[in-house]
N, C-alpha and C positions, 0 to 999 in steps of 0.2 A: 690333916689329910683332905679335907674339904677345899682347902685353898689349893692343893695340887690339882684337884680334879676341876676346879673351876679354871686354873691356868691352862691346863691340858685342852680344855673345851674352847677356850678364847685363842689358843695358838693353832687350832685346827684350820686346815686349809679350806677355803671355800669350794663349793661344787665346780669342777673343771668345765666351765661353759663353752671354752674354746674346743676342748675335746668332744664334747657333743655336738657342736657345729660342724666340725670336721667329719663325725662319723655320719650325720645325717646327709651332709652333701655328698659324701661317697656313696651312700645307699641310694640318694635321688638320682644321681647321674647312673648308676648301674641299672636301676630300675627303667630309666628312660632308654638306656641302650637296649635292654631286654625287649622293651614294648616295640621300638622302631625295628628291631631285627624280626620280629614276629610279623609286623606289617609288611615288610620287605618280602618275607617269606609268603605270606598269603598273596600278595601282588604277583609274584612269579608263579605261583600255582594257578591264578586266574589267567594269566597270559598263556600258560601251557595249556589251559582248557580252551582258550579262544584258538589257539593256533591248531589244536586238534580238531575242533569244530570246523574250521576254515578249510582243512584238507581233506576233511570228511574220512580221516583215517581210522584205524580200528581204536577201540576203546583202550585207553591206556589206564594202568594202576598208578596212581599217585598217592602219597602219603596224606592222610586227612590231618595229621598233626605231625610236628616235628619230632623225630625220634630221639630218645634219650641216649646217653652214653652207656647205659647200663646193658650188658649183653642179655639179661633176661627178659628185658622190656620190648616187646614188639610194637611197632607203629600201626596204627588202624590204616587200612587201605580202603580207597573208594574207587569204584568204576566211574569213568567218565563217559 
């Protein structure tokens, strides 16, 4: 019986390093996309603030953070 156990352990596949590398790469790309999307969102808000100040228009309410897709969560609002 101990020979069967030793045989089973020796035939066991090694850790799937390729799968780990693929998952890490997908996670890294998704994280970069989210970061750049947030940077682009912040840049657009800054441009909107500058345009509002340039035309001396009334204060606008803009989202301080991106709203989520959940209906119960409301985005914070800031006065410009």
